[in-house]
C-alpha positions as CSV (number, residue, x, y, z in Angstrom):
1,M,194.0,-32.7,92.4
2,S,192.2,-30.3,90.0
3,L,189.2,-31.6,88.0
4,Q,189.1,-29.0,85.3
5,G,186.0,-30.2,83.5
6,S,183.8,-30.2,86.6
7,Y,185.3,-27.2,88.3
8,E,186.2,-29.2,91.4
9,V,189.2,-30.4,93.4
10,R,189.5,-33.9,94.8
11,R,191.5,-35.2,97.7
12,V,193.8,-38.1,96.9
13,D,195.3,-40.2,99.7
14,L,198.9,-41.3,98.9
15,S,199.8,-42.8,102.3
16,S,199.3,-46.4,101.3
17,G,201.7,-46.2,98.4
18,F,198.8,-46.2,95.9
19,P,196.6,-43.3,95.1
20,V,193.2,-43.6,96.8
21,P,190.6,-41.0,95.4
22,G,188.6,-39.2,98.1
23,A,185.8,-36.7,98.2
24,H,185.1,-34.1,95.5
25,V,184.9,-30.4,96.5
26,A,183.2,-27.9,94.3
27,L,185.2,-24.7,93.7
28,P,183.7,-21.2,94.3
29,P,183.2,-19.0,91.4
30,G,186.0,-16.7,90.3
31,Y,186.3,-13.0,90.9
32,Y,183.7,-12.2,88.2
33,D,181.3,-14.8,89.6
34,D,181.9,-17.2,86.7
35,L,182.9,-20.9,86.9
36,A,186.6,-21.3,87.4
37,F,189.0,-24.3,87.6
38,A,191.9,-24.9,90.0
39,G,195.4,-23.9,88.8
40,P,198.3,-24.0,91.2
41,M,197.4,-25.2,94.7
42,V,199.1,-25.1,98.1
43,V,198.2,-27.1,101.3
44,L,198.6,-24.7,104.2
45,P,201.4,-25.7,106.6
46,G,200.3,-27.9,109.6
47,T,197.0,-28.9,107.9
48,T,195.6,-31.6,105.7
49,G,192.3,-29.9,104.8
50,S,193.1,-26.2,104.3
51,L,193.9,-25.5,100.7
52,A,194.9,-22.3,98.8
53,V,193.8,-22.3,95.2
54,S,194.7,-20.0,92.3
55,L,191.5,-20.0,90.2
56,H,191.5,-19.7,86.5
57,Y,188.9,-19.2,83.7
58,E,188.6,-21.3,80.6
59,G,189.2,-19.6,77.4
60,L,190.0,-16.1,78.8
61,S,193.3,-14.2,78.7
62,P,194.5,-13.5,81.2
63,S,192.8,-16.5,82.8
64,Y,193.5,-15.5,86.5
65,A,190.3,-15.5,88.6
66,G,191.6,-14.8,92.1
67,T,193.1,-16.8,94.9
68,V,190.9,-18.4,97.6
69,I,191.3,-20.6,100.7
70,L,189.1,-23.6,101.4
71,D,188.9,-25.3,104.8
72,D,187.6,-28.8,104.1
73,G,185.7,-27.3,101.2
74,V,184.4,-24.2,103.1
75,L,185.4,-20.9,101.6
76,R,187.1,-18.2,103.7
77,P,185.4,-14.9,102.8
78,E,188.4,-12.8,101.8
79,Q,189.9,-13.6,98.3
80,T,192.1,-11.7,96.0
81,D,191.0,-9.8,92.9
82,G,191.1,-11.5,89.5
83,H,192.7,-10.6,86.1
84,T,196.1,-9.6,87.7
85,G,197.6,-11.5,90.6
86,A,199.1,-14.8,91.7
87,S,198.5,-17.0,88.7
88,R,201.4,-19.0,90.0
89,L,201.5,-20.0,93.6
90,T,203.9,-21.5,96.1
91,G,204.0,-22.1,99.8
92,G,205.8,-20.1,102.5
93,P,206.4,-19.9,106.2
94,P,203.3,-20.2,108.5
95,G,200.8,-17.5,107.7
96,W,202.3,-16.7,104.3
97,M,202.4,-17.8,100.6
98,F,203.9,-16.3,97.6
99,G,202.7,-15.8,94.0
100,Y,203.7,-14.5,90.6
101,N,201.8,-13.0,87.7
102,D,203.1,-15.0,84.7
103,L,200.2,-14.2,82.4
104,H,200.9,-10.6,81.2
105,T,203.7,-8.0,81.4
106,G,202.9,-6.8,84.8
107,F,205.1,-9.7,86.1
108,G,204.3,-8.8,89.7
109,F,205.5,-10.9,92.7
110,Y,203.0,-11.3,95.5
111,A,203.4,-11.7,99.2
112,L,200.1,-13.4,100.3
113,R,199.2,-13.1,104.0
114,V,196.9,-15.9,105.2
115,T,194.5,-15.0,108.0
116,P,191.4,-16.7,109.5
117,D,189.2,-14.7,107.1
118,G,191.1,-15.5,104.0
119,V,194.1,-14.2,101.9
120,H,195.5,-10.7,101.4
121,A,197.9,-9.9,98.6
122,T,200.6,-7.2,98.3
123,E,202.4,-6.7,95.0
124,H,206.1,-6.2,94.6
125,E,207.6,-5.3,91.2
126,G,210.9,-6.0,89.5
127,L,211.8,-9.2,91.3
128,I,210.9,-11.9,88.6
129,S,210.1,-11.6,84.9
130,G,208.9,-13.8,82.1
131,F,205.7,-15.5,80.8
132,Y,205.0,-19.0,82.0
133,T,207.6,-18.7,84.8
134,D,206.9,-21.0,87.8
135,I,208.1,-20.5,91.4
136,V,209.1,-22.7,94.3
137,H,209.7,-21.7,97.9
138,A,212.4,-23.2,100.1
139,N,214.6,-21.9,103.0
140,D,213.5,-18.3,103.0
141,R,213.8,-18.0,99.3
142,V,211.6,-18.2,96.2
143,Y,213.3,-19.7,93.1
144,A,211.9,-18.9,89.7
145,T,212.3,-21.1,86.6
146,S,213.5,-17.9,84.8
147,G,216.6,-17.9,87.0
148,E,215.8,-15.2,89.5
149,V,215.9,-15.8,93.2
150,V,213.9,-13.8,95.8
151,D,214.8,-13.4,99.5
152,V,211.6,-13.8,101.5
153,S,213.2,-14.0,105.0
154,D,211.0,-11.0,105.7
155,P,207.8,-12.2,104.0
156,A,206.2,-8.7,104.0
157,S,209.3,-7.2,102.2
158,P,210.7,-9.6,99.6
159,S,213.9,-8.5,97.8
160,R,216.1,-9.8,95.0
161,A,218.7,-12.2,96.3
162,G,220.4,-12.9,92.9
163,S,220.0,-14.8,89.7
164,F,221.3,-17.8,87.8
165,A,222.6,-17.6,84.3
166,F,220.2,-20.3,83.3
167,A,216.4,-20.8,82.9
168,G,214.4,-23.9,82.9
169,E,211.0,-25.6,83.0
170,S,211.3,-26.8,86.6
171,V,213.4,-26.0,89.7
172,L,213.8,-28.3,92.7
173,P,215.6,-27.2,95.9
174,L,217.5,-30.0,97.6
175,D,218.0,-30.8,101.2
176,A,221.8,-30.7,100.6
177,P,223.1,-27.3,101.7
178,S,223.1,-24.6,98.9
179,R,222.0,-26.9,96.1
180,L,219.2,-26.7,93.6
181,L,218.3,-28.7,90.5
182,M,217.0,-27.0,87.3
183,L,215.5,-29.0,84.4
184,S,215.7,-27.3,81.0
185,S,214.6,-28.2,77.5
186,D,215.2,-26.6,74.2
187,Y,214.3,-28.2,70.8
188,S,217.7,-27.3,69.4
189,E,219.5,-29.0,72.3
190,P,219.0,-32.1,74.5
191,P,217.2,-31.7,77.8
192,T,219.6,-30.7,80.5
193,L,219.6,-31.2,84.3
194,R,221.7,-28.7,86.1
195,L,223.1,-28.8,89.7
196,L,223.3,-25.2,90.9
197,D,224.9,-23.5,93.9
198,T,222.3,-21.2,95.6
199,E,224.9,-19.1,97.4
200,T,227.3,-18.4,94.4
201,F,224.5,-18.8,91.7
202,A,227.0,-20.8,89.7
203,Q,226.6,-24.2,88.0
204,V,228.2,-27.1,89.8
205,D,227.5,-29.8,87.3
206,A,225.2,-30.7,84.4
207,I,224.0,-33.7,82.5
208,E,222.2,-34.0,79.1
209,F,219.5,-36.6,78.4
210,D,219.0,-38.5,75.2
211,L,215.2,-38.7,75.3
212,E,212.6,-39.7,72.7
213,H,210.4,-37.0,74.0
214,P,212.5,-33.8,74.3
215,E,210.1,-31.4,76.1
216,V,210.5,-31.9,79.9
217,S,208.7,-30.5,82.9
218,R,207.4,-31.0,86.5
219,L,210.6,-32.2,88.2
220,V,209.8,-33.7,91.6
221,S,211.4,-35.8,94.3
222,T,210.3,-37.2,97.6
223,N,213.8,-37.8,99.0
224,G,216.4,-36.1,96.8
225,S,217.7,-39.5,95.7
226,T,215.1,-40.4,93.1
227,L,213.9,-37.9,90.6
228,A,210.8,-37.9,88.4
229,F,209.7,-35.6,85.6
230,I,207.3,-35.6,82.6
231,A,208.6,-35.8,79.0
232,R,206.6,-35.2,75.9
233,D,206.9,-34.0,72.3
234,G,205.0,-30.8,72.9
235,F,202.0,-31.6,70.6
236,F,198.5,-31.6,72.1
237,D,197.8,-35.2,71.1
238,D,201.2,-36.5,72.2
239,P,201.1,-38.9,75.1
240,S,203.3,-37.9,78.1
241,Q,206.0,-40.1,79.5
242,I,206.9,-40.2,83.2
243,V,210.7,-40.5,83.6
244,V,211.9,-41.9,87.0
245,M,215.7,-42.0,87.6
246,P,218.3,-41.8,90.4
247,N,219.7,-38.4,91.1
248,P,222.9,-38.4,89.0
249,F,224.6,-35.9,91.2
250,N,224.4,-37.9,94.4
251,D,227.8,-39.1,95.6
């Protein structure tokens, strides 16, 4: 987890069913050698202690400060440049990650090659667009909350696979073949959970929620049967609510 105030990350053990805090790890400085906090993070496949971190600066726009890899807290020497790069981060096949610049109008998509000396980024344009767009990797594709879908079956040469007619705050690929959940919120409409077909890019089903807190985000699931997300009013001092529910689209 990210400890923004102290510019650290901390391991949390969830194996017992209850969170058990572990050791603190100090983050390296960002690309301009200033203190930076952890934004999106990815644990490298097949490891428990190798962590990729998208670093960010407090109070600076764009805030992106480079992507680094830590092995049990030890920094690999090669990191990406700051300012423009993978401000959003998601996993990939062994040896790869993917990123997206959601902080300014470059809107670049990044193939990030992971090597023993660090991380190396290649930018690809015209695949995803939009500010504050998040990305999730699954089954040789990267799904964006803006609706675009990127084919990463060849990680070095990503290409557009298609797009949905919807956008949301969170997307969640399911184990069920060709199925994806998208969670959307709009103050003029109730929050909506959509079941989407990843082959036809069509909506299969949708359900609206009558929630006291209409802004929703961070849709997650450990098994596809139970879903959880955060709901809030959108004000800085508004307490968040964690909503846990069965997947309404399960047969």
